[in-house]
PDB file of N, CA, C and O in Angstrom:
ATOM      1  N   MET A   1     -23.672  54.347-120.918  1.00  0.00           N
ATOM      2  CA  MET A   1     -22.624  54.285-120.170  1.00  0.00           C
ATOM      3  C   MET A   1     -23.480  52.823-119.025  1.00  0.00           C
ATOM      4  O   MET A   1     -23.421  51.595-118.963  1.00  0.00           O
ATOM      5  N   ASN A   2     -23.925  53.512-118.584  1.00  0.00           N
ATOM      6  CA  ASN A   2     -25.130  52.505-117.702  1.00  0.00           C
ATOM      7  C   ASN A   2     -25.322  51.068-118.837  1.00  0.00           C
ATOM      8  O   ASN A   2     -24.918  50.040-118.294  1.00  0.00           O
ATOM      9  N   GLN A   3     -25.824  50.862-120.189  1.00  0.00           N
ATOM     10  CA  GLN A   3     -25.584  49.964-120.641  1.00  0.00           C
ATOM     11  C   GLN A   3     -23.877  48.933-121.109  1.00  0.00           C
ATOM     12  O   GLN A   3     -23.655  47.832-121.612  1.00  0.00           O
ATOM     13  N   ALA A   4     -23.115  49.951-120.642  1.00  0.00           N
ATOM     14  CA  ALA A   4     -21.825  49.385-120.734  1.00  0.00           C
ATOM     15  C   ALA A   4     -21.450  48.562-119.716  1.00  0.00           C
ATOM     16  O   ALA A   4     -20.881  47.471-119.672  1.00  0.00           O
ATOM     17  N   ALA A   5     -21.891  49.317-118.909  1.00  0.00           N
ATOM     18  CA  ALA A   5     -21.603  48.499-117.709  1.00  0.00           C
ATOM     19  C   ALA A   5     -22.629  47.517-117.305  1.00  0.00           C
ATOM     20  O   ALA A   5     -22.237  46.631-116.545  1.00  0.00           O
ATOM     21  N   ALA A   6     -24.259  47.500-117.780  1.00  0.00           N
ATOM     22  CA  ALA A   6     -24.350  46.362-117.819  1.00  0.00           C
ATOM     23  C   ALA A   6     -23.790  45.165-118.284  1.00  0.00           C
ATOM     24  O   ALA A   6     -23.871  44.071-117.727  1.00  0.00           O
ATOM     25  N   LEU A   7     -23.014  45.522-119.705  1.00  0.00           N
ATOM     26  CA  LEU A   7     -22.934  44.564-120.405  1.00  0.00           C
ATOM     27  C   LEU A   7     -21.579  43.795-120.098  1.00  0.00           C
ATOM     28  O   LEU A   7     -21.597  42.592-120.357  1.00  0.00           O
ATOM     29  N   ILE A   8     -20.499  44.284-119.621  1.00  0.00           N
ATOM     30  CA  ILE A   8     -19.204  44.170-118.747  1.00  0.00           C
ATOM     31  C   ILE A   8     -20.030  42.884-117.211  1.00  0.00           C
ATOM     32  O   ILE A   8     -19.618  41.753-116.951  1.00  0.00           O
ATOM     33  N   ASP A   9     -20.753  43.339-116.783  1.00  0.00           N
ATOM     34  CA  ASP A   9     -21.434  42.654-115.186  1.00  0.00           C
ATOM     35  C   ASP A   9     -22.124  41.255-115.950  1.00  0.00           C
ATOM     36  O   ASP A   9     -21.840  40.102-115.625  1.00  0.00           O
ATOM     37  N   GLU A  10     -22.996  41.598-116.928  1.00  0.00           N
ATOM     38  CA  GLU A  10     -23.552  40.276-117.169  1.00  0.00           C
ATOM     39  C   GLU A  10     -22.705  39.699-117.961  1.00  0.00           C
ATOM     40  O   GLU A  10     -22.952  38.505-117.788  1.00  0.00           O
ATOM     41  N   ILE A  11     -21.421  39.812-119.122  1.00  0.00           N
ATOM     42  CA  ILE A  11     -20.345  38.738-118.977  1.00  0.00           C
ATOM     43  C   ILE A  11     -19.592  38.558-118.153  1.00  0.00           C
ATOM     44  O   ILE A  11     -19.113  37.469-118.471  1.00  0.00           O
ATOM     45  N   PHE A  12     -18.947  38.979-116.950  1.00  0.00           N
ATOM     46  CA  PHE A  12     -18.984  38.405-115.826  1.00  0.00           C
ATOM     47  C   PHE A  12     -18.772  37.423-115.824  1.00  0.00           C
ATOM     48  O   PHE A  12     -17.808  36.658-115.865  1.00  0.00           O
ATOM     49  N   GLN A  13     -20.776  37.429-115.716  1.00  0.00           N
ATOM     50  CA  GLN A  13     -20.993  36.622-114.404  1.00  0.00           C
ATOM     51  C   GLN A  13     -21.798  35.108-115.727  1.00  0.00           C
ATOM     52  O   GLN A  13     -22.270  34.070-115.265  1.00  0.00           O
ATOM     53  N   ALA A  14     -21.751  35.373-117.120  1.00  0.00           N
ATOM     54  CA  ALA A  14     -21.403  34.332-117.799  1.00  0.00           C
ATOM     55  C   ALA A  14     -19.891  33.580-117.502  1.00  0.00           C
ATOM     56  O   ALA A  14     -20.023  32.360-117.604  1.00  0.00           O
ATOM     57  N   LEU A  15     -18.872  33.876-117.254  1.00  0.00           N
ATOM     58  CA  LEU A  15     -17.622  33.834-117.074  1.00  0.00           C
ATOM     59  C   LEU A  15     -17.279  32.592-115.865  1.00  0.00           C
ATOM     60  O   LEU A  15     -16.687  31.514-115.911  1.00  0.00           O
ATOM     61  N   THR A  16     -18.158  33.553-114.522  1.00  0.00           N
ATOM     62  CA  THR A  16     -18.017  33.315-113.456  1.00  0.00           C
ATOM     63  C   THR A  16     -18.982  31.531-113.426  1.00  0.00           C
ATOM     64  O   THR A  16     -18.833  30.572-112.669  1.00  0.00           O
ATOM     65  N   GLN A  17     -19.810  31.719-114.459  1.00  0.00           N
ATOM     66  CA  GLN A  17     -20.400  30.435-114.007  1.00  0.00           C
ATOM     67  C   GLN A  17     -19.839  29.050-115.408  1.00  0.00           C
ATOM     68  O   GLN A  17     -20.106  27.850-115.456  1.00  0.00           O
ATOM     69  N   MET A  18     -19.271  29.648-116.055  1.00  0.00           N
ATOM     70  CA  MET A  18     -18.795  28.643-116.946  1.00  0.00           C
ATOM     71  C   MET A  18     -17.794  27.900-116.208  1.00  0.00           C
ATOM     72  O   MET A  18     -17.559  26.693-116.260  1.00  0.00           O
ATOM     73  N   LEU A  19     -16.952  29.269-115.153  1.00  0.00           N
ATOM     74  CA  LEU A  19     -15.505  28.468-114.560  1.00  0.00           C
ATOM     75  C   LEU A  19     -15.987  27.865-113.190  1.00  0.00           C
ATOM     76  O   LEU A  19     -15.174  27.434-112.371  1.00  0.00           O
ATOM     77  N   ARG A  20     -17.439  27.853-112.960  1.00  0.00           N
ATOM     78  CA  ARG A  20     -18.256  27.289-112.009  1.00  0.00           C
ATOM     79  C   ARG A  20     -18.180  25.794-112.217  1.00  0.00           C
ATOM     80  O   ARG A  20     -17.534  24.955-111.589  1.00  0.00           O
ATOM     81  N   TYR A  21     -19.051  25.652-113.319  1.00  0.00           N
ATOM     82  CA  TYR A  21     -19.057  24.721-113.922  1.00  0.00           C
ATOM     83  C   TYR A  21     -18.465  23.665-114.514  1.00  0.00           C
ATOM     84  O   TYR A  21     -19.121  22.643-114.716  1.00  0.00           O
ATOM     85  N   ALA A  22     -17.186  23.756-114.865  1.00  0.00           N
ATOM     86  CA  ALA A  22     -15.688  23.328-115.101  1.00  0.00           C
ATOM     87  C   ALA A  22     -15.299  23.229-114.212  1.00  0.00           C
ATOM     88  O   ALA A  22     -14.155  22.777-114.180  1.00  0.00           O
ATOM     89  N   LEU A  23     -15.759  23.468-113.318  1.00  0.00           N
ATOM     90  CA  LEU A  23     -14.393  23.680-111.952  1.00  0.00           C
ATOM     91  C   LEU A  23     -15.408  21.898-111.280  1.00  0.00           C
ATOM     92  O   LEU A  23     -14.885  20.790-111.159  1.00  0.00           O
ATOM     93  N   ARG A  24     -16.539  22.186-111.056  1.00  0.00           N
ATOM     94  CA  ARG A  24     -17.617  20.947-110.613  1.00  0.00           C
ATOM     95  C   ARG A  24     -17.521  19.921-111.612  1.00  0.00           C
ATOM     96  O   ARG A  24     -17.447  18.819-111.068  1.00  0.00           O
ATOM     97  N   LEU A  25     -17.482  19.830-113.464  1.00  0.00           N
ATOM     98  CA  LEU A  25     -16.894  18.691-114.083  1.00  0.00           C
ATOM     99  C   LEU A  25     -15.656  18.067-113.346  1.00  0.00           C
ATOM    100  O   LEU A  25     -15.546  16.879-113.042  1.00  0.00           O
ATOM    101  N   ILE A  26     -14.925  18.865-113.157  1.00  0.00           N
ATOM    102  CA  ILE A  26     -13.496  18.352-113.078  1.00  0.00           C
ATOM    103  C   ILE A  26     -12.982  18.001-111.893  1.00  0.00           C
ATOM    104  O   ILE A  26     -11.920  17.500-111.522  1.00  0.00           O
ATOM    105  N   GLY A  27     -13.922  18.356-111.402  1.00  0.00           N
ATOM    106  CA  GLY A  27     -14.506  17.641-109.638  1.00  0.00           C
ATOM    107  C   GLY A  27     -14.940  15.841-109.240  1.00  0.00           C
ATOM    108  O   GLY A  27     -14.576  15.016-108.402  1.00  0.00           O
ATOM    109  N   ARG A  28     -15.779  15.876-110.236  1.00  0.00           N
ATOM    110  CA  ARG A  28     -16.561  14.350-110.378  1.00  0.00           C
ATOM    111  C   ARG A  28     -15.730  13.788-111.792  1.00  0.00           C
ATOM    112  O   ARG A  28     -16.173  12.775-112.335  1.00  0.00           O
ATOM    113  N   MET A  29     -14.590  14.433-112.333  1.00  0.00           N
ATOM    114  CA  MET A  29     -14.211  12.961-112.799  1.00  0.00           C
ATOM    115  C   MET A  29     -13.187  12.540-111.857  1.00  0.00           C
ATOM    116  O   MET A  29     -12.741  12.933-110.779  1.00  0.00           O
ATOM    117  N   SER A  30     -12.819  10.805-113.354  1.00  0.00           N
ATOM    118  CA  SER A  30     -12.372  10.060-112.216  1.00  0.00           C
ATOM    119  C   SER A  30     -10.823  10.211-113.154  1.00  0.00           C
ATOM    120  O   SER A  30     -10.876  11.006-114.092  1.00  0.00           O
ATOM    121  N   PRO A  31      -9.619   9.555-112.946  1.00  0.00           N
ATOM    122  CA  PRO A  31      -8.414   9.968-112.811  1.00  0.00           C
ATOM    123  C   PRO A  31      -8.094   9.930-114.372  1.00  0.00           C
ATOM    124  O   PRO A  31      -7.664  10.766-115.167  1.00  0.00           O
ATOM    125  N   PRO A  32      -8.568   8.348-114.484  1.00  0.00           N
ATOM    126  CA  PRO A  32      -8.559   8.673-116.229  1.00  0.00           C
ATOM    127  C   PRO A  32      -9.102   9.497-117.227  1.00  0.00           C
ATOM    128  O   PRO A  32      -8.319   9.976-118.048  1.00  0.00           O
ATOM    129  N   ALA A  33     -10.355   9.763-117.311  1.00  0.00           N
ATOM    130  CA  ALA A  33     -11.284  10.721-117.761  1.00  0.00           C
ATOM    131  C   ALA A  33     -10.333  11.952-117.942  1.00  0.00           C
ATOM    132  O   ALA A  33     -10.218  12.528-119.024  1.00  0.00           O
ATOM    133  N   LEU A  34      -9.392  12.458-116.356  1.00  0.00           N
ATOM    134  CA  LEU A  34      -9.119  13.617-116.294  1.00  0.00           C
ATOM    135  C   LEU A  34      -7.718  13.435-117.000  1.00  0.00           C
ATOM    136  O   LEU A  34      -7.344  14.527-117.430  1.00  0.00           O
ATOM    137  N   LEU A  35      -7.285  12.948-117.127  1.00  0.00           N
ATOM    138  CA  LEU A  35      -6.194  12.391-117.609  1.00  0.00           C
ATOM    139  C   LEU A  35      -5.950  12.657-119.155  1.00  0.00           C
ATOM    140  O   LEU A  35      -4.950  13.102-119.717  1.00  0.00           O
ATOM    141  N   GLY A  36      -7.299  12.206-119.721  1.00  0.00           N
ATOM    142  CA  GLY A  36      -7.641  12.050-121.399  1.00  0.00           C
ATOM    143  C   GLY A  36      -7.967  13.302-121.218  1.00  0.00           C
ATOM    144  O   GLY A  36      -7.204  13.881-121.991  1.00  0.00           O
ATOM    145  N   ALA A  37      -8.692  14.209-120.628  1.00  0.00           N
ATOM    146  CA  ALA A  37      -8.958  15.489-120.684  1.00  0.00           C
ATOM    147  C   ALA A  37      -7.647  16.581-120.974  1.00  0.00           C
ATOM    148  O   ALA A  37      -7.554  17.597-121.662  1.00  0.00           O
ATOM    149  N   ALA A  38      -6.540  15.717-119.947  1.00  0.00           N
ATOM    150  CA  ALA A  38      -5.583  16.768-119.839  1.00  0.00           C
ATOM    151  C   ALA A  38      -4.981  17.197-121.407  1.00  0.00           C
ATOM    152  O   ALA A  38      -4.765  18.263-121.983  1.00  0.00           O
ATOM    153  N   LEU A  39      -4.825  15.571-121.790  1.00  0.00           N
ATOM    154  CA  LEU A  39      -4.050  15.401-123.084  1.00  0.00           C
ATOM    155  C   LEU A  39      -5.068  15.751-124.089  1.00  0.00           C
ATOM    156  O   LEU A  39      -4.782  15.823-125.284  1.00  0.00           O
ATOM    157  N   VAL A  40      -6.089  15.940-123.692  1.00  0.00           N
ATOM    158  CA  VAL A  40      -6.789  16.067-125.357  1.00  0.00           C
ATOM    159  C   VAL A  40      -6.458  17.649-125.253  1.00  0.00           C
ATOM    160  O   VAL A  40      -6.175  18.288-126.267  1.00  0.00           O
ATOM    161  N   LEU A  41      -6.527  18.448-123.526  1.00  0.00           N
ATOM    162  CA  LEU A  41      -6.024  20.259-124.000  1.00  0.00           C
ATOM    163  C   LEU A  41      -4.323  20.458-124.128  1.00  0.00           C
ATOM    164  O   LEU A  41      -3.712  21.521-124.238  1.00  0.00           O
ATOM    165  N   ALA A  42      -3.779  19.077-124.076  1.00  0.00           N
ATOM    166  CA  ALA A  42      -2.956  19.520-124.583  1.00  0.00           C
ATOM    167  C   ALA A  42      -2.102  19.540-125.690  1.00  0.00           C
ATOM    168  O   ALA A  42      -1.016  20.105-125.823  1.00  0.00           O
ATOM    169  N   PHE A  43      -2.878  18.696-126.633  1.00  0.00           N
ATOM    170  CA  PHE A  43      -3.544  18.929-127.963  1.00  0.00           C
ATOM    171  C   PHE A  43      -3.773  19.432-128.862  1.00  0.00           C
ATOM    172  O   PHE A  43      -3.686  19.546-130.084  1.00  0.00           O
ATOM    173  N   ILE A  44      -4.118  19.744-127.943  1.00  0.00           N
ATOM    174  CA  ILE A  44      -5.102  21.403-128.590  1.00  0.00           C
ATOM    175  C   ILE A  44      -4.129  22.778-128.421  1.00  0.00           C
ATOM    176  O   ILE A  44      -3.664  23.459-129.334  1.00  0.00           O
ATOM    177  N   CYS A  45      -3.982  22.954-127.070  1.00  0.00           N
ATOM    178  CA  CYS A  45      -2.951  24.112-127.004  1.00  0.00           C
ATOM    179  C   CYS A  45      -1.635  23.699-128.016  1.00  0.00           C
ATOM    180  O   CYS A  45      -1.170  24.644-128.652  1.00  0.00           O
ATOM    181  N   SER A  46      -0.950  22.258-128.230  1.00  0.00           N
ATOM    182  CA  SER A  46       0.387  22.596-128.477  1.00  0.00           C
ATOM    183  C   SER A  46       0.276  22.138-129.943  1.00  0.00           C
ATOM    184  O   SER A  46       0.372  22.922-130.887  1.00  0.00           O
ATOM    185  N   ILE A  47       0.062  20.783-130.069  1.00  0.00           N
ATOM    186  CA  ILE A  47       0.419  19.820-131.715  1.00  0.00           C
ATOM    187  C   ILE A  47      -0.511  21.085-133.016  1.00  0.00           C
ATOM    188  O   ILE A  47      -0.057  21.367-134.125  1.00  0.00           O
ATOM    189  N   LEU A  48      -2.094  21.734-132.309  1.00  0.00           N
ATOM    190  CA  LEU A  48      -2.524  22.281-133.263  1.00  0.00           C
ATOM    191  C   LEU A  48      -2.498  22.795-134.178  1.00  0.00           C
ATOM    192  O   LEU A  48      -2.686  22.570-135.374  1.00  0.00           O
ATOM    193  N   PRO A  49      -2.064  24.082-133.132  1.00  0.00           N
ATOM    194  CA  PRO A  49      -1.027  25.399-133.463  1.00  0.00           C
ATOM    195  C   PRO A  49      -0.247  25.256-134.278  1.00  0.00           C
ATOM    196  O   PRO A  49      -0.104  26.206-135.047  1.00  0.00           O
ATOM    197  N   LEU A  50       0.317  24.443-134.418  1.00  0.00           N
ATOM    198  CA  LEU A  50       2.024  24.228-135.153  1.00  0.00           C
ATOM    199  C   LEU A  50       1.713  23.681-135.789  1.00  0.00           C
ATOM    200  O   LEU A  50       2.783  23.269-136.237  1.00  0.00           O
ATOM    201  N   ALA A  51       0.394  22.842-136.783  1.00  0.00           N
ATOM    202  CA  ALA A  51       0.239  21.979-137.675  1.00  0.00           C
ATOM    203  C   ALA A  51      -0.236  23.207-138.949  1.00  0.00           C
ATOM    204  O   ALA A  51       0.178  23.385-140.095  1.00  0.00           O
ATOM    205  N   ILE A  52      -1.405  23.986-138.028  1.00  0.00           N
ATOM    206  CA  ILE A  52      -1.591  25.423-138.559  1.00  0.00           C
ATOM    207  C   ILE A  52      -0.689  25.657-139.497  1.00  0.00           C
ATOM    208  O   ILE A  52      -0.515  25.305-140.664  1.00  0.00           O
ATOM    209  N   VAL A  53       0.022  26.553-138.471  1.00  0.00           N
ATOM    210  CA  VAL A  53       1.002  27.746-138.727  1.00  0.00           C
ATOM    211  C   VAL A  53       1.831  26.408-140.336  1.00  0.00           C
ATOM    212  O   VAL A  53       1.932  26.852-141.480  1.00  0.00           O
ATOM    213  N   LEU A  54       2.270  24.931-139.989  1.00  0.00           N
ATOM    214  CA  LEU A  54       3.440  24.754-140.945  1.00  0.00           C
ATOM    215  C   LEU A  54       2.381  24.469-141.737  1.00  0.00           C
ATOM    216  O   LEU A  54       2.812  24.784-142.846  1.00  0.00           O
ATOM    217  N   PHE A  55       1.054  24.000-141.920  1.00  0.00           N
ATOM    218  CA  PHE A  55       0.186  24.130-142.937  1.00  0.00           C
ATOM    219  C   PHE A  55      -0.149  25.037-144.153  1.00  0.00           C
ATOM    220  O   PHE A  55      -0.408  24.894-145.348  1.00  0.00           O
ATOM    221  N   ALA A  56      -0.004  26.115-143.181  1.00  0.00           N
ATOM    222  CA  ALA A  56      -0.272  27.908-143.679  1.00  0.00           C
ATOM    223  C   ALA A  56       1.186  28.251-144.482  1.00  0.00           C
ATOM    224  O   ALA A  56       1.162  28.592-145.665  1.00  0.00           O
ATOM    225  N   PHE A  57       2.731  28.102-143.561  1.00  0.00           N
ATOM    226  CA  PHE A  57       3.863  28.389-144.532  1.00  0.00           C
ATOM    227  C   PHE A  57       4.218  27.411-145.260  1.00  0.00           C
ATOM    228  O   PHE A  57       4.566  27.829-146.365  1.00  0.00           O
ATOM    229  N   PHE A  58       4.331  25.816-145.126  1.00  0.00           N
ATOM    230  CA  PHE A  58       3.888  24.864-146.617  1.00  0.00           C
ATOM    231  C   PHE A  58       3.138  25.581-147.997  1.00  0.00           C
ATOM    232  O   PHE A  58       3.808  25.631-149.028  1.00  0.00           O
ATOM    233  N   MET A  59       1.500  26.230-147.997  1.00  0.00           N
ATOM    234  CA  MET A  59       0.625  26.515-148.598  1.00  0.00           C
ATOM    235  C   MET A  59       1.246  27.249-149.199  1.00  0.00           C
ATOM    236  O   MET A  59       1.314  26.909-150.380  1.00  0.00           O
ATOM    237  N   LEU A  60       2.180  28.851-148.782  1.00  0.00           N
ATOM    238  CA  LEU A  60       2.494  30.018-149.068  1.00  0.00           C
ATOM    239  C   LEU A  60       3.561  29.424-150.044  1.00  0.00           C
ATOM    240  O   LEU A  60       3.431  29.543-151.262  1.00  0.00           O
ATOM    241  N   ILE A  61       4.363  28.936-149.607  1.00  0.00           N
ATOM    242  CA  ILE A  61       5.385  28.084-150.465  1.00  0.00           C
ATOM    243  C   ILE A  61       5.081  27.958-151.991  1.00  0.00           C
ATOM    244  O   ILE A  61       5.400  28.607-152.986  1.00  0.00           O
ATOM    245  N   LYS A  62       4.055  26.437-151.664  1.00  0.00           N
ATOM    246  CA  LYS A  62       3.748  26.298-152.612  1.00  0.00           C
ATOM    247  C   LYS A  62       3.190  27.157-153.903  1.00  0.00           C
ATOM    248  O   LYS A  62       3.283  26.880-155.098  1.00  0.00           O
ATOM    249  N   ILE A  63       2.394  28.636-153.069  1.00  0.00           N
ATOM    250  CA  ILE A  63       1.979  29.587-154.347  1.00  0.00           C
ATOM    251  C   ILE A  63       2.629  30.127-154.721  1.00  0.00           C
ATOM    252  O   ILE A  63       2.400  30.902-155.649  1.00  0.00           O
ATOM    253  N   ALA A  64       4.133  29.918-153.986  1.00  0.00           N
ATOM    254  CA  ALA A  64       5.249  31.028-154.439  1.00  0.00           C
ATOM    255  C   ALA A  64       5.886  30.231-155.290  1.00  0.00           C
ATOM    256  O   ALA A  64       7.054  30.610-155.376  1.00  0.00           O
ATOM    257  N   VAL A  65       5.565  28.850-156.289  1.00  0.00           N
ATOM    258  CA  VAL A  65       6.978  28.456-156.931  1.00  0.00           C
ATOM    259  C   VAL A  65       5.682  28.379-157.892  1.00  0.00           C
ATOM    260  O   VAL A  65       5.854  28.891-158.998  1.00  0.00           O
ATOM    261  N   GLY A  66       4.066  27.667-157.572  1.00  0.00           N
ATOM    262  CA  GLY A  66       3.936  27.890-158.537  1.00  0.00           C
ATOM    263  C   GLY A  66       3.777  29.133-159.081  1.00  0.00           C
ATOM    264  O   GLY A  66       4.502  29.117-160.075  1.00  0.00           O
ATOM    265  N   ALA A  67       3.212  30.277-159.000  1.00  0.00           N
ATOM    266  CA  ALA A  67       3.599  32.037-159.330  1.00  0.00           C
ATOM    267  C   ALA A  67       5.093  31.986-160.133  1.00  0.00           C
ATOM    268  O   ALA A  67       5.230  32.716-161.115  1.00  0.00           O
ATOM    269  N   CYS A  68       5.791  31.438-159.862  1.00  0.00           N
ATOM    270  CA  CYS A  68       7.615  31.534-160.704  1.00  0.00           C
ATOM    271  C   CYS A  68       7.173  30.407-161.647  1.00  0.00           C
ATOM    272  O   CYS A  68       7.324  30.587-162.855  1.00  0.00           O
ATOM    273  N   VAL A  69       6.534  29.031-161.110  1.00  0.00           N
ATOM    274  CA  VAL A  69       6.261  27.728-162.525  1.00  0.00           C
ATOM    275  C   VAL A  69       5.348  28.724-164.060  1.00  0.00           C
ATOM    276  O   VAL A  69       5.603  28.728-165.264  1.00  0.00           O
ATOM    277  N   ILE A  70       4.387  29.365-163.333  1.00  0.00           N
ATOM    278  CA  ILE A  70       3.803  30.083-164.497  1.00  0.00           C
ATOM    279  C   ILE A  70       4.136  30.785-165.113  1.00  0.00           C
ATOM    280  O   ILE A  70       4.109  30.635-166.334  1.00  0.00           O
ATOM    281  N   GLY A  71       4.750  32.219-164.323  1.00  0.00           N
ATOM    282  CA  GLY A  71       4.890  33.044-165.223  1.00  0.00           C
ATOM    283  C   GLY A  71       6.536  33.025-165.897  1.00  0.00           C
ATOM    284  O   GLY A  71       7.046  34.000-166.448  1.00  0.00           O
ATOM    285  N   ARG A  72       7.361  31.373-165.661  1.00  0.00           N
ATOM    286  CA  ARG A  72       8.517  31.291-166.946  1.00  0.00           C
ATOM    287  C   ARG A  72       7.801  30.774-167.686  1.00  0.00           C
ATOM    288  O   ARG A  72       8.475  30.781-168.716  1.00  0.00           O
ATOM    289  N   ARG A  73       6.437  30.084-168.036  1.00  0.00           N
ATOM    290  CA  ARG A  73       5.941  29.341-168.702  1.00  0.00           C
ATOM    291  C   ARG A  73       5.338  30.522-169.672  1.00  0.00           C
ATOM    292  O   ARG A  73       5.346  30.482-170.902  1.00  0.00           O
ATOM    293  N   ARG A  74       4.953  31.303-169.073  1.00  0.00           N
ATOM    294  CA  ARG A  74       4.561  32.542-169.655  1.00  0.00           C
ATOM    295  C   ARG A  74       5.288  33.182-170.475  1.00  0.00           C
ATOM    296  O   ARG A  74       4.895  33.304-171.635  1.00  0.00           O
ATOM    297  N   ALA A  75       6.528  33.743-170.059  1.00  0.00           N
ATOM    298  CA  ALA A  75       7.753  34.252-170.513  1.00  0.00           C
ATOM    299  C   ALA A  75       7.958  33.304-172.032  1.00  0.00           C
ATOM    300  O   ALA A  75       7.839  33.485-173.244  1.00  0.00           O
ATOM    301  N   ASN A  76       8.293  32.342-171.198  1.00  0.00           N
ATOM    302  CA  ASN A  76       9.116  31.442-172.084  1.00  0.00           C
ATOM    303  C   ASN A  76       7.894  31.114-173.922  1.00  0.00           C
ATOM    304  O   ASN A  76       8.358  30.740-174.999  1.00  0.00           O
ATOM    305  N   ARG A  77       6.141  31.482-173.577  1.00  0.00           N
ATOM    306  CA  ARG A  77       5.323  31.197-174.736  1.00  0.00           C
ATOM    307  C   ARG A  77       5.873  31.852-176.091  1.00  0.00           C
ATOM    308  O   ARG A  77       5.991  33.075-176.013  1.00  0.00           O
ATOM    309  N   PRO A  78       6.166  31.384-177.092  1.00  0.00           N
ATOM    310  CA  PRO A  78       6.047  32.561-178.430  1.00  0.00           C
ATOM    311  C   PRO A  78       4.521  33.628-178.387  1.00  0.00           C
ATOM    312  O   PRO A  78       3.398  33.292-178.011  1.00  0.00           O
ATOM    313  N   GLN A  79       4.717  34.205-178.612  1.00  0.00           N
ATOM    314  CA  GLN A  79       3.564  34.961-178.858  1.00  0.00           C
ATOM    315  C   GLN A  79       3.073  35.008-180.246  1.00  0.00           C
ATOM    316  O   GLN A  79       3.869  34.866-181.174  1.00  0.00           O
ATOM    317  N   GLU A  80       2.443  35.102-180.349  1.00  0.00           N
ATOM    318  CA  GLU A  80       1.317  35.809-182.053  1.00  0.00           C
ATOM    319  C   GLU A  80       0.636  36.511-182.134  1.00  0.00           C
ATOM    320  O   GLU A  80      -0.372  36.723-181.461  1.00  0.00           O
ATOM    321  N   HIS A  81       1.234  37.244-183.356  1.00  0.00           N
ATOM    322  CA  HIS A  81       0.343  38.464-183.208  1.00  0.00           C
ATOM    323  C   HIS A  81      -0.240  39.053-184.490  1.00  0.00           C
ATOM    324  O   HIS A  81       0.455  39.318-185.471  1.00  0.00           O
ATOM    325  N   VAL A  82      -1.740  39.268-184.412  1.00  0.00           N
ATOM    326  CA  VAL A  82      -2.481  39.373-184.920  1.00  0.00           C
ATOM    327  C   VAL A  82      -2.581  40.895-185.676  1.00  0.00           C
ATOM    328  O   VAL A  82      -2.339  42.019-185.238  1.00  0.00           O
ATOM    329  N   GLU A  83      -3.006  40.470-186.888  1.00  0.00           N
ATOM    330  CA  GLU A  83      -2.738  41.592-187.998  1.00  0.00           C
ATOM    331  C   GLU A  83      -4.303  42.347-187.832  1.00  0.00           C
ATOM    332  O   GLU A  83      -4.594  43.323-188.524  1.00  0.00           O
TER     333      GLU A  83
END
């Protein structure tokens, strides 16, 4: 139990240190740099996940269509019997 509490305390300290660093960095940024950082963050949070989901969706469609085409070709191919 003591090790778990120490681990949670260490994680909490790391998160608070990271947040303090981020707030100091934002405080030192010029307005154009702050706008650029906001645009990059908006891109990462909204457009990038959409692109990944669409990529996965179309990849699944491509695999499904490919499986249907390959299955149809195998079904239409004449079978050779070896005796």
